[in-house]
C-alpha beads as a LAMMPS data file, in Angstrom:
LAMMPS data file: protein, C-alpha beads

264 atoms
263 bonds

1 atom types
1 bond types

-500.0 500.0 xlo xhi
-500.0 500.0 ylo yhi
-500.0 500.0 zlo zhi

Masses

1 110.0

Atoms # bond

1 1 1 227.933 0.453 474.952
2 1 1 225.494 2.539 476.558
3 1 1 227.804 5.221 477.310
4 1 1 229.447 5.182 474.042
5 1 1 226.227 5.646 472.341
6 1 1 225.376 8.775 474.302
7 1 1 228.704 10.303 473.905
8 1 1 228.156 10.068 470.080
9 1 1 224.684 11.104 469.970
10 1 1 225.642 14.337 472.000
11 1 1 229.018 14.938 469.868
12 1 1 226.277 14.243 466.619
13 1 1 223.684 16.529 468.152
14 1 1 226.356 19.496 468.860
15 1 1 227.729 19.177 465.001
16 1 1 224.246 19.166 463.787
17 1 1 223.226 21.992 465.725
18 1 1 226.397 23.627 464.498
19 1 1 226.094 22.784 460.711
20 1 1 222.737 24.458 460.649
21 1 1 223.764 27.436 461.702
22 1 1 226.165 27.636 458.869
23 1 1 223.804 26.550 456.073
24 1 1 225.018 29.543 453.758
25 1 1 228.562 28.550 454.319
26 1 1 227.443 24.921 453.115
27 1 1 226.069 25.904 449.977
28 1 1 229.198 28.105 449.327
29 1 1 231.232 24.996 449.986
30 1 1 229.005 22.909 447.528
31 1 1 229.232 25.586 444.645
32 1 1 232.917 25.586 445.106
33 1 1 232.736 21.889 444.250
34 1 1 230.838 22.350 440.893
35 1 1 233.401 21.152 438.399
36 1 1 231.456 17.961 437.529
37 1 1 228.664 20.165 436.247
38 1 1 231.130 22.141 434.221
39 1 1 232.571 19.207 432.776
40 1 1 229.022 18.008 432.116
41 1 1 228.331 20.766 429.931
42 1 1 231.544 20.465 427.790
43 1 1 231.253 16.603 427.286
44 1 1 227.554 17.260 426.392
45 1 1 228.613 19.632 423.928
46 1 1 231.501 17.493 422.409
47 1 1 228.555 14.570 422.120
48 1 1 226.343 16.635 420.244
49 1 1 227.241 15.322 417.076
50 1 1 227.511 11.820 418.184
51 1 1 228.443 9.386 420.866
52 1 1 231.984 9.712 422.411
53 1 1 233.783 6.623 423.407
54 1 1 229.982 5.114 423.339
55 1 1 228.507 8.065 425.463
56 1 1 226.256 10.005 424.073
57 1 1 224.781 13.404 425.448
58 1 1 222.694 12.247 427.780
59 1 1 224.996 9.474 429.117
60 1 1 227.334 11.989 430.326
61 1 1 224.603 14.243 431.789
62 1 1 223.585 11.193 434.008
63 1 1 227.194 10.324 434.489
64 1 1 228.441 13.774 435.647
65 1 1 225.162 14.456 437.723
66 1 1 226.027 11.218 439.679
67 1 1 229.555 12.569 440.122
68 1 1 228.318 15.716 441.317
69 1 1 226.334 14.045 444.101
70 1 1 229.018 11.481 444.953
71 1 1 231.509 14.323 445.640
72 1 1 229.356 16.422 447.334
73 1 1 228.698 13.705 449.826
74 1 1 232.120 12.379 450.169
75 1 1 234.157 15.674 450.744
76 1 1 236.434 16.336 453.556
77 1 1 238.092 18.903 455.043
78 1 1 239.654 17.485 457.791
79 1 1 243.750 17.847 456.842
80 1 1 243.586 21.485 457.303
81 1 1 241.878 21.273 460.609
82 1 1 244.127 18.788 461.949
83 1 1 247.464 20.731 460.540
84 1 1 246.095 23.866 462.438
85 1 1 245.220 22.205 465.791
86 1 1 248.815 20.350 465.820
87 1 1 250.568 23.561 464.918
88 1 1 249.010 26.027 466.995
89 1 1 248.412 23.662 470.061
90 1 1 244.684 23.632 469.785
91 1 1 244.880 19.577 469.851
92 1 1 245.858 19.549 473.717
93 1 1 242.171 20.152 475.224
94 1 1 240.728 17.698 472.922
95 1 1 243.681 14.930 474.337
96 1 1 242.053 15.334 477.890
97 1 1 238.568 14.371 476.463
98 1 1 237.537 10.686 477.067
99 1 1 237.628 9.927 473.605
100 1 1 239.865 10.133 470.461
101 1 1 239.425 13.379 468.957
102 1 1 239.122 11.513 465.367
103 1 1 235.436 11.048 466.541
104 1 1 234.403 14.339 467.292
105 1 1 235.956 15.097 463.466
106 1 1 234.381 12.166 461.830
107 1 1 230.849 13.078 463.615
108 1 1 231.346 16.837 462.433
109 1 1 231.713 15.906 459.040
110 1 1 228.785 13.494 459.012
111 1 1 226.553 16.094 460.540
112 1 1 227.475 18.577 457.752
113 1 1 226.580 15.657 454.936
114 1 1 223.276 15.369 456.895
115 1 1 222.750 19.038 456.028
116 1 1 224.120 19.132 452.915
117 1 1 222.146 16.261 451.428
118 1 1 218.938 17.788 450.928
119 1 1 220.509 20.966 449.358
120 1 1 222.456 18.647 446.947
121 1 1 219.381 17.359 445.589
122 1 1 218.259 20.625 444.506
123 1 1 220.885 20.863 441.774
124 1 1 220.847 17.074 440.854
125 1 1 216.868 17.519 440.380
126 1 1 217.531 20.869 438.037
127 1 1 220.262 19.192 436.199
128 1 1 218.070 15.973 435.179
129 1 1 214.805 18.435 434.337
130 1 1 217.133 20.584 432.181
131 1 1 218.570 17.874 430.252
132 1 1 215.514 15.931 430.094
133 1 1 216.689 12.736 432.122
134 1 1 214.161 10.453 433.430
135 1 1 216.602 7.863 434.997
136 1 1 215.529 4.720 436.467
137 1 1 217.634 3.087 438.956
138 1 1 217.509 -0.743 440.008
139 1 1 216.945 -1.369 443.852
140 1 1 220.083 -3.635 443.961
141 1 1 221.957 -0.845 442.160
142 1 1 220.980 1.722 444.774
143 1 1 221.859 -0.793 447.766
144 1 1 225.588 -1.236 446.142
145 1 1 225.726 2.221 445.504
146 1 1 225.053 3.275 448.917
147 1 1 227.409 0.788 450.209
148 1 1 230.424 2.132 447.924
149 1 1 229.406 5.753 448.858
150 1 1 230.021 5.027 452.621
151 1 1 233.301 3.279 451.641
152 1 1 233.946 6.049 449.564
153 1 1 233.744 8.396 452.357
154 1 1 235.496 6.564 454.917
155 1 1 238.104 6.346 452.119
156 1 1 238.666 9.985 451.776
157 1 1 238.078 10.562 455.516
158 1 1 240.728 8.099 456.828
159 1 1 243.212 9.121 453.914
160 1 1 242.977 12.714 454.555
161 1 1 243.005 12.365 458.459
162 1 1 246.113 10.145 458.410
163 1 1 247.700 12.825 455.885
164 1 1 246.602 15.594 458.412
165 1 1 248.577 13.811 461.334
166 1 1 251.945 14.396 458.921
167 1 1 251.791 17.796 460.811
168 1 1 253.051 15.883 463.976
169 1 1 256.461 15.907 461.568
170 1 1 256.263 18.282 459.085
171 1 1 254.537 21.706 458.374
172 1 1 253.933 21.022 454.794
173 1 1 251.065 18.338 454.420
174 1 1 248.937 21.111 452.704
175 1 1 251.533 20.776 449.742
176 1 1 251.171 17.148 449.711
177 1 1 247.457 16.976 449.898
178 1 1 247.613 19.433 446.731
179 1 1 249.701 17.261 445.040
180 1 1 247.435 14.297 446.247
181 1 1 244.017 16.268 444.808
182 1 1 245.458 16.808 441.328
183 1 1 245.879 13.167 440.848
184 1 1 242.501 12.797 442.619
185 1 1 240.643 14.890 439.941
186 1 1 242.420 13.221 437.126
187 1 1 242.184 10.012 438.124
188 1 1 238.579 9.249 440.109
189 1 1 236.561 10.030 437.036
190 1 1 235.875 13.455 438.207
191 1 1 236.605 15.080 434.831
192 1 1 235.924 12.337 432.361
193 1 1 234.689 8.671 432.775
194 1 1 237.818 6.123 433.435
195 1 1 236.882 3.895 430.648
196 1 1 237.439 6.708 428.218
197 1 1 241.206 6.390 429.228
198 1 1 243.793 4.324 427.250
199 1 1 243.015 0.633 428.284
200 1 1 246.806 0.065 429.636
201 1 1 246.691 3.111 431.903
202 1 1 242.797 2.168 433.317
203 1 1 244.339 -1.283 434.241
204 1 1 246.948 0.882 436.254
205 1 1 244.569 3.153 437.784
206 1 1 242.208 0.740 438.876
207 1 1 244.710 -0.703 441.560
208 1 1 244.969 2.801 443.062
209 1 1 242.411 4.655 445.537
210 1 1 241.555 7.123 443.194
211 1 1 238.714 5.594 441.159
212 1 1 236.841 3.923 444.389
213 1 1 236.225 7.559 445.606
214 1 1 233.853 8.607 442.594
215 1 1 233.948 6.690 439.331
216 1 1 233.025 2.958 441.212
217 1 1 230.211 4.262 443.182
218 1 1 228.861 6.225 439.887
219 1 1 229.294 3.125 437.672
220 1 1 227.443 1.071 440.238
221 1 1 224.322 3.351 440.308
222 1 1 224.638 3.649 436.684
223 1 1 224.234 -0.429 436.358
224 1 1 227.563 -0.239 434.273
225 1 1 229.588 -2.982 435.872
226 1 1 229.217 -6.587 435.885
227 1 1 229.092 -8.962 438.928
228 1 1 232.822 -9.793 438.711
229 1 1 233.818 -6.451 438.351
230 1 1 231.564 -5.374 441.132
231 1 1 233.119 -8.243 443.362
232 1 1 236.902 -6.946 442.388
233 1 1 235.802 -3.090 443.197
234 1 1 234.146 -3.822 446.210
235 1 1 237.457 -6.001 447.330
236 1 1 240.085 -3.195 446.203
237 1 1 237.900 -0.436 447.420
238 1 1 237.798 -2.504 450.872
239 1 1 241.519 -2.744 450.829
240 1 1 242.381 0.879 450.537
241 1 1 239.816 1.840 453.469
242 1 1 241.615 -0.782 455.680
243 1 1 244.813 0.402 454.579
244 1 1 244.276 4.098 455.119
245 1 1 242.440 3.094 458.811
246 1 1 245.577 1.377 459.796
247 1 1 248.032 4.137 458.397
248 1 1 245.743 6.481 460.484
249 1 1 246.021 4.616 463.606
250 1 1 250.115 4.119 463.342
251 1 1 250.683 7.891 462.789
252 1 1 248.157 8.852 465.472
253 1 1 250.279 6.470 468.092
254 1 1 253.418 7.705 466.933
255 1 1 252.757 11.176 466.719
256 1 1 251.392 11.643 469.705
257 1 1 254.925 10.818 471.035
258 1 1 256.281 14.038 468.942
259 1 1 253.700 16.489 470.364
260 1 1 255.177 19.342 471.706
261 1 1 251.903 21.557 472.003
262 1 1 253.537 24.453 470.528
263 1 1 251.403 27.749 471.059
264 1 1 249.423 25.846 473.569

Bonds

1 1 1 2
2 1 2 3
3 1 3 4
4 1 4 5
5 1 5 6
6 1 6 7
7 1 7 8
8 1 8 9
9 1 9 10
10 1 10 11
11 1 11 12
12 1 12 13
13 1 13 14
14 1 14 15
15 1 15 16
16 1 16 17
17 1 17 18
18 1 18 19
19 1 19 20
20 1 20 21
21 1 21 22
22 1 22 23
23 1 23 24
24 1 24 25
25 1 25 26
26 1 26 27
27 1 27 28
28 1 28 29
29 1 29 30
30 1 30 31
31 1 31 32
32 1 32 33
33 1 33 34
34 1 34 35
35 1 35 36
36 1 36 37
37 1 37 38
38 1 38 39
39 1 39 40
40 1 40 41
41 1 41 42
42 1 42 43
43 1 43 44
44 1 44 45
45 1 45 46
46 1 46 47
47 1 47 48
48 1 48 49
49 1 49 50
50 1 50 51
51 1 51 52
52 1 52 53
53 1 53 54
54 1 54 55
55 1 55 56
56 1 56 57
57 1 57 58
58 1 58 59
59 1 59 60
60 1 60 61
61 1 61 62
62 1 62 63
63 1 63 64
64 1 64 65
65 1 65 66
66 1 66 67
67 1 67 68
68 1 68 69
69 1 69 70
70 1 70 71
71 1 71 72
72 1 72 73
73 1 73 74
74 1 74 75
75 1 75 76
76 1 76 77
77 1 77 78
78 1 78 79
79 1 79 80
80 1 80 81
81 1 81 82
82 1 82 83
83 1 83 84
84 1 84 85
85 1 85 86
86 1 86 87
87 1 87 88
88 1 88 89
89 1 89 90
90 1 90 91
91 1 91 92
92 1 92 93
93 1 93 94
94 1 94 95
95 1 95 96
96 1 96 97
97 1 97 98
98 1 98 99
99 1 99 100
100 1 100 101
101 1 101 102
102 1 102 103
103 1 103 104
104 1 104 105
105 1 105 106
106 1 106 107
107 1 107 108
108 1 108 109
109 1 109 110
110 1 110 111
111 1 111 112
112 1 112 113
113 1 113 114
114 1 114 115
115 1 115 116
116 1 116 117
117 1 117 118
118 1 118 119
119 1 119 120
120 1 120 121
121 1 121 122
122 1 122 123
123 1 123 124
124 1 124 125
125 1 125 126
126 1 126 127
127 1 127 128
128 1 128 129
129 1 129 130
130 1 130 131
131 1 131 132
132 1 132 133
133 1 133 134
134 1 134 135
135 1 135 136
136 1 136 137
137 1 137 138
138 1 138 139
139 1 139 140
140 1 140 141
141 1 141 142
142 1 142 143
143 1 143 144
144 1 144 145
145 1 145 146
146 1 146 147
147 1 147 148
148 1 148 149
149 1 149 150
150 1 150 151
151 1 151 152
152 1 152 153
153 1 153 154
154 1 154 155
155 1 155 156
156 1 156 157
157 1 157 158
158 1 158 159
159 1 159 160
160 1 160 161
161 1 161 162
162 1 162 163
163 1 163 164
164 1 164 165
165 1 165 166
166 1 166 167
167 1 167 168
168 1 168 169
169 1 169 170
170 1 170 171
171 1 171 172
172 1 172 173
173 1 173 174
174 1 174 175
175 1 175 176
176 1 176 177
177 1 177 178
178 1 178 179
179 1 179 180
180 1 180 181
181 1 181 182
182 1 182 183
183 1 183 184
184 1 184 185
185 1 185 186
186 1 186 187
187 1 187 188
188 1 188 189
189 1 189 190
190 1 190 191
191 1 191 192
192 1 192 193
193 1 193 194
194 1 194 195
195 1 195 196
196 1 196 197
197 1 197 198
198 1 198 199
199 1 199 200
200 1 200 201
201 1 201 202
202 1 202 203
203 1 203 204
204 1 204 205
205 1 205 206
206 1 206 207
207 1 207 208
208 1 208 209
209 1 209 210
210 1 210 211
211 1 211 212
212 1 212 213
213 1 213 214
214 1 214 215
215 1 215 216
216 1 216 217
217 1 217 218
218 1 218 219
219 1 219 220
220 1 220 221
221 1 221 222
222 1 222 223
223 1 223 224
224 1 224 225
225 1 225 226
226 1 226 227
227 1 227 228
228 1 228 229
229 1 229 230
230 1 230 231
231 1 231 232
232 1 232 233
233 1 233 234
234 1 234 235
235 1 235 236
236 1 236 237
237 1 237 238
238 1 238 239
239 1 239 240
240 1 240 241
241 1 241 242
242 1 242 243
243 1 243 244
244 1 244 245
245 1 245 246
246 1 246 247
247 1 247 248
248 1 248 249
249 1 249 250
250 1 250 251
251 1 251 252
252 1 252 253
253 1 253 254
254 1 254 255
255 1 255 256
256 1 256 257
257 1 257 258
258 1 258 259
259 1 259 260
260 1 260 261
261 1 261 262
262 1 262 263
263 1 263 264
């Protein structure tokens, strides 16, 4: 346990030092994910003459500022790194280390989130000031939101890591990721609150992993869910987290048997 902690600490410090050297790049990545802020302005404009689906202009502002924060704190890029490492043979030296490469990728991502967190608070604070919002969040809601946010990151990271491992078999993983990303944008709550969709479509979507990456944490933060909805949401979110962890582990075990280290 002691040596595991030492290795984890060393990897995190290395990753954190690297990310602090690229603060400008982190800001560029953040600006590239500003779709929720654009959607906020659009929906606020539509709600100027009256509520839309029960959402006032201020409701849309708070919703999409929350979406912006959630997306920033759960963004993942590991698939492209894995695809390159497997295709070019860069995975080979990592296999010689006394730990699974998964942990280095995960700690790199978490270190980037540590650097990104204070930067993300700036546009959120400016958005609240610009819209005149002064939200009051319940302590329990903040705790549940934090748990859901962690699970959302685990869901996104393990899902993308698993898809990245498909590079052991095919060079089309980026194409698959683009299809998945389109579904994610449409059904996660990134472009509209999911309760504005037709009820039948909502029931189907709620059994997919997409709402639990954005909409579920946001609705928890805003206090819009009942006790039953919260329990059901965490159960489904937890199911998908475990499912993608198992998928990642299976693909890693079988993929290593096919790894030819081309280009190494």
